[in-house]
N, C-alpha and C positions, 0 to 999 in steps of 0.2 A: 520406425526411425524416430529420432529425438528432433524435437521442435524447440525453438526459442520461445521465452516468453518477456511480458512485463509482470514483474510483480509489485503491484501499488499499494500503498497506505490506503486507507479509507478516508479518516477524516483528518482535515486540514490538507490533502492532496486531493482527493476525486468531490467531496462533499466539504462544505463551508462545515469550521470549527465550530462543534458545541460541547460546552463541558458534559460530557457524559450525556451524551444523547441517548435519551428514552423513549423518546416521543416520534414517532414516523414522519407526522407533521410538520417536525421541527426542521427535515431532513431537505437541504437542498442544494445542488450540482454545483462547483465553482464553476463559472464561467468558462467557456470552452471544454469542460471535461469529457461531456458527451462525446465532440466531434473529434476530439484527441483519441478516446480510445477506440471510436469506429475506425481512424487511420490507422492505429497501430495493427487491429483485428485484422483489416484489410490486406495490410503488407505481411501478415503469415505469423503474428504474434498470439501467441496463449494469453490471456487478459487473466490474470490471478489475482484475489484481493488477498493481502495478509493484516491483520488487525489484532491488536491488542484491545481487549475488552474487558477491563476491570472493572467495567459498571457491576458486570456479573459476579464477579468475587469480593464486590462489593456490599450485594445485594440491592442495589437499585434497578436491576434488570435481571429478568429470566432468558434464558436460550429463548422463548418463545418470543419473548419481544422483540428480541435479538433480528431473530428470523422476519418478523413482520418489518423491523427497520430496514433489513437486505431486500427484500420484495421490494419494497417502496422504490429504492437506488435502485434495482435492474428495471423498474417500470418507468422509471424517469432517464435510464439509459438507453432502454429502445424506443425513446420519444425520438430519439438522433440514430437510429438505425445501429446502437452499440451492444456488446454484450459481454460479457463476463464467463470465463469457462471455469471458474472454481473460486471459491471463498473459503478463506481458512480463518481461524479466530483462535485465540488465545483469552481466556477467561478469568484467568488468575489476575488478583491486587499485586503490584510489588511489595514487598519487603524490605527493600533495602534503596537508598537513596544515589547509590553509584550506577549513572548510564552506560557505563561502559563492563558492567556486571551481568552477565549471563545466570539469574535467577533459575530458569527451566527453559531448556531446548525449545521449547515453544513461544516462550515471551521473547520479542524482540527484546532487544538485539541477538537474541540467541537465532539462527540460525532453522533451526525444527520446521514451520509451518511452511518456508519455501522447501526447504531440502523434501518434506511429504509429498507438497504439491509437486515437484519435479518426478518423484517416483511414481506417484498417482497418475499424472498426464504424459510421463515420457518427455521432459522436459529437459533439454541440455543449459543447465543452469552457468555454463563458460559461456553461451550465447546469449544469457539473458542478462535484464537490468532490472534493477530496485529502485523505485522511486517513493519521495516522501518527504517529509517536512520535519524529521525530527532528527537528533543522533541516533536513536534504538533503529529508525529506518536505514539510515547510511549502514550503520555497522551490521545488520541482519543480512544486509546484500554483501558486504565485503566478509561476513564468515560465512556464509554461503557460497562462494567462489563465484559470485556474478561477475559478470564482465565489467560491470561498472554500478557504481551506487550516485544517483541524482537526488539532489535535495531541490526541493519547489521550496521559493518564499512562501507560500501561503501559507494559513495556519499558523505554526512554530516555526516555521522556515525562515522568516528574515533575521531570528536572536542565532538561529543556529548556525548560519550563514557566517555568523562572525566569528567564530571558534577558528582560531588560528590552526593550520595544519591539516585541516576538515579533508578527507579524502572522496572527495564529491565533487560533482558538476554540479555547479547551480544555477538555475532557474526562476524567472517568475513565477511559472505555474506550469500547472501539467501541459497545458498545448503547446510554451516552448519548450518544453523536456522532449514530450514526444516527436515532435519537429528535430529536434536533434538525434533521437533516436533513429528516427527512419533516415537520416542522413548517415548516419553512421553504417546503417548496412544489416 
């Protein structure tokens, strides 16, 4: 049976934005993130993290170091009774500046991470949502065929929200966006 999911960007959406987060001790959840993720999971959504991690491609972080950061994130979410059903990352660093260009299927705005998660977790993408704080996140959701893309103003979102014609619902933070998803059903 196919299930709906909420695909979540990590930095600036779930956790406070730190340029090239390489130390698990620097990880802080965005206020309300734990509770929001718990509510979404309790409503039947799978919680899938999809994150570009160019720090690996830049030689600033190893996959083992990234795993430690994700372990810390999961520990902090568990303090709120929240869970994550899958974490997908793209280690490639960008080589072009065009935020609309898909350099590699897995690097957002490419839909690769979302589509792979959909296949591996039996997710109905058309009943799922993508939430993030930048244009690449919004476009990844559109490119994957999600029901919609949601932009949060935390992280880079306040600047992105000013893009004219942006095809996304815009919210202050993950908590407000999660409440909106729950109303949609």
